[in-house]
N, C-alpha and C positions, 0 to 999 in steps of 0.2 A: 323941199324942206331938208335939212340936209337932219340927216340920225347920229344920235350922238351916244350909240349903243350902252347906253346905263339906266339902272331903274330898273321896275319887274314890266318882263313884255309878254304878258299872256298865248299863245300859242289857243284857239282860242278851235273850239268845235263846231259843225257848221251842225245848224240846228235843219231838222224835219219835220216836217208834219205827220198825220196817218195815214196821207195818200202818196206818202213818200216826193215830198216836192219841199223845197226850199221852205225853210221857215221865216219870210225876212221879219215881223213882226218879233216873233220869241229871240232873236239875232240881235236887234233893236235891242231890246228890252235887258238882257246880258250885259250889250255894250257900252248902251247906259250903267250900271252897275260897276262893271269894268273899270273908265271913267270916273263916274263919282268919288270912287276911293284913291284914282291920283296914280294909275297905272301910267308909263313912260312910251306906251307904240303895241299894237298887235298885227299875231302873224297867222295869217291867214291860207285854209290849202294844205299845215301840219297833218303829221301822225291823227293827231289829236282831230281837225281838220275831215279826216277821209278822207285824203286826196288820192288816196289812190280812185275813189271807185265817183268821182268829182269829174263832171263834164264840164270841155271847155267853156260851154256857152254857162257852166254854172259858178263855174270862175272868176268868169268878168262880169257877172250879178251879186255876187259876193263884194266883189273890190271895189268897184264902182258902188255898193250902196255902203258901202264902209268910209269909202273917201268922201261922199256925201254928207256921211252922221258925223264923222271925226271932224270936217271941218280946221283941218289945217291944223288943228290943236296938239293931235300927236300921229307918228307915220305908221303906217299902212304896207308889210309888208308879206309878199306874195313868197309862198313857198315851194323849190324848185325840186321834184324828186322825179325824175326822169330815166329810162333805158337808154336813151339814143342822143349824143349832143346837141341833131337836129335839133327835137322833139327841144332840147331845156333851151338854144338858144331861143325856139321861136313862144316858148314863155315866158323868156327874158323882154322881148318885145314888144310882146301882149301887157303883161303886167306895164313896161311906158305908155302903153296907149291906156291904158286902163286907168290910169292916172296913183300908180300901186308909189311908197319913198322910198322899195327898197327890195332886195329880194332877201330869201334862207334859200343855203346850195347846197345841198346834199352832193355825194359824189354819186357815180353811176348807179344804177340800179340795177339787179341782178345778176351785173360782170363786174367783179370781184377786179379791181385797176390796182395795177402796179403801180411804183412810184411817178414813171415818165408818162404815163396812163390818164392818172389821176390829177398830174399841176399842169398837165393838157387841154383835157378839159374844163378846169377850175380860170384858166388863161383866156380858153377861147370865149365863156360866159364872160369873163369880167372883161376883155378887152370886143367884147360887141353893143354895150351900156355903159350910159354916164351911172345908171344906177351901184347903192354903195351896196354891197356885199357881204350879207355871213352866212360863214362857211357852218354845217353844221356835221358836225365830229359823235358820229355816232358809233364807234366800233362793235358794241355789244351788237346794239340789232340789225346794222347795214353793215357789216362784215366789214368795211375800207377802215383802217386803220389814217387820217391825214395825222402823217406825223410831221415830229422840229422842220423834221432835214424838208419836206414839202414847205410847211408855211415858209419855210427862208429862201425856199424857191420863188413862194408867190406874193413876196415882197414888192416886189417893183409893180403890183397890181394895186396901185392907188385904189382903186376903189373896195378891194378884199381888204373890209376896215375890221372884221369879227370875229369871233367863235363859238357858236353853241357848245357847249364843253357839256360833251357828255359819254367819255370815254368813261366813267364811275373811277376813272380815279383820282382824287380830289391834288394828289402831287404833282397832276400835270399842269396844275395853276400854277405854281409854283417856276415849274419849267417853263412854262412861256414868256412867264415875265421875267426869269436871267440872264433870256438867249430874247427876245425881242424886246425888253425895256415896255413900254406903254402902245408899243406902233398895232400891236389887234389890241383891241375890246375883247375883253375876256365874259363871258356869260353862260349863268352855272345854268344846263339844259334838263336837271335828275332833281326832281322835287327831294328824293328824299337824304341828297349831299347839297341840298343849299345854301343852308347857313355857312356851311363849313367852310365850303367855296367862295362864298360871299369877307369872310372873316382873313380869308388867305389872298384877299384881292382883286377877287371878282368882281365884272364891272356893273354885271346886271343877274336877271336871273329869269330865263324861260321858261313860266311854268306853267303847268299844269292841273293844277290844283287850285288856281286860280279862279279858273271857270267858276264855279260855285263858290269859292271863301277869297274875292277878292280884298276885302280891309283887310285879313292877319296876313296876307302872304309880302303887304306890302305894307304892314306894321314892321314884318320882321326886316325887309330889308333898312327899309328907315331908322329904324333903331338899330341894324349891326353898323350902317357906316356915323351915325352920331356918338359912335362907341356906348353903347347902352345894352351890354352885350346880355347882363341879366336877367332883363325885361325880354329883350328878343329870343331866351332862352325858352323863357315860359310859356310863352307862345309856341315855339315849334319844340319843345316836347308836348302839350297838348294837339299840335297838329299830326305830328309825327306818324300816326294811327289813319289818316287819310293820307298822304305824304306819299304812305305804300303802292296807296291803290296807284301813284302815275309809271311805278318799276313791274307791274303783273300787263302781260300780253293783253292781257280785256279791259286795258287804262280808258279806253273810250268806251267803252261800255259802267265801267265803277263811276268815271267821273261823270258822266250824263247823267248816273241815276243821284248821284252828290249835287248834280247842277238840280234835278227837279226836285230835291229836299229843301235844298233852300230859296226854290222861286223862280229861280231865273235860268231853268232850261227848260227840257222835258228829254227821260231815257229814249224817244225814237233814235234808230242805229237802217243803217243803209244796208243792206245786203252786200255779202255773205253774211256780214254782222249780225248774231241775233239779241233782243237784250234779254235780258237776264233773268232766266226763272228757278223754281225752286228750291231749293236748299244754300243755292253760292247766291243769290237774289238777296234771301231772308238773311244770309251773313253778311254779306258787306252793307241789305239796307240798318241792324242794329249797328254795325262799325259807322256808320252815315251818322245815322242819328245819335245814334253816344259820342257824336264828334260836336254834334248841332245842342245837344240836350246841355254840353259843359262847354259852349263856347267863352273863350274869355272875352271879358272888359276887355276896351284898350287901353293905351296910356294917352296921353294928350302927345300928339307929334309937332 
């Protein structure tokens, strides 16, 4: 299956049970809700997927399970977030063996690479696989900025096809289009900037709060692309207090709590993350419940 790199692609959470094991039935419940809403692919093992605390065996289980349940209807994308090039190459090999459709790749973790090192890292991964790749550009959280000059050097890698744009600078969408035309598909990676970037020409949205609110997320995307801006804006304004949970350091806990309240997940996280307690939990819970209570009636799409 090829990847079009368009539409809504959820960065899915990893579901755990109370014994800290993978909860595959709950993962399947959420996946079915996503697919019923019309999403266009899924990313596994990202930040929301708590990749840093997953074992290789758990990643294999998740990928194979998702591939089976998706039945070829949507692409299954594995995130690569490693400190060593050798480990990144191993993850790319595993992804192919497990049946993943594509890769999302961050720059190296922990060490802030310069231009030559960053380009070499991505080229090495791209040359090792025939899987299509989306580069995850998030210098705010991960410190390395994949610059336009770096993307220029990467154009020779035909399987580097897209960017998850998370620089927090919406003008970067215009800069990418001005310089590269349609060479790279651009997908917004920050929920609170999604509509703005879609209006500026982004091709898709790698979304977070979609994990709890798939129908509303897909509706915004489809309405914007259909030119129905006023209708999209009304939903986006309702959504914003919830979307702001995506840009907090505890986005995993917040979004998992939202999934639980929406009936398609649980708040269980894996240590060192801890579930919310006290005033913080009550505050976030109120935000979520207020949003659910005011959930808009979606227009016909």
